[in-house]
C-alpha positions, -999 to +999 in steps of 0.1 A: +667-579-096+638-589-108+602-593-091+580-622-089+556-610-112+580-598-143+592-629-153+557-643-156+546-616-176+581-615-197+572-655-207+539-649-215+548-619-242+576-634-251+556-668-263+530-645-281+560-626-302+583-658-311+571-654-346+589-622-355+622-611-347+629-608-308+653-587-278+645-593-242+670-573-220+667-564-180+678-531-171+696-536-136+699-503-132+661-494-131+647-532-124+629-530-159+627-557-185+627-543-221+613-567-248+616-554-286+599-573-312+607-567-347+609-527-358+576-520-342+567-535-312+585-521-279+570-530-244+585-520-211+577-543-179+579-527-148+593-538-113+553-546-103+545-565-136+525-541-150+538-531-186+536-508-213+537-502-250+564-479-262 
């Protein structure tokens, strides 16, 4: 289950990346959201809503 912060951050980041190929995946086991855009951008949103480039 996602936290309240994750969906908000996910929508914000996905909106910023809509001009390129985009994959969004929820890792239910770890409770994290993974975003991949094109071949270069990978972002992980942690349960607390903080995110990092991978």
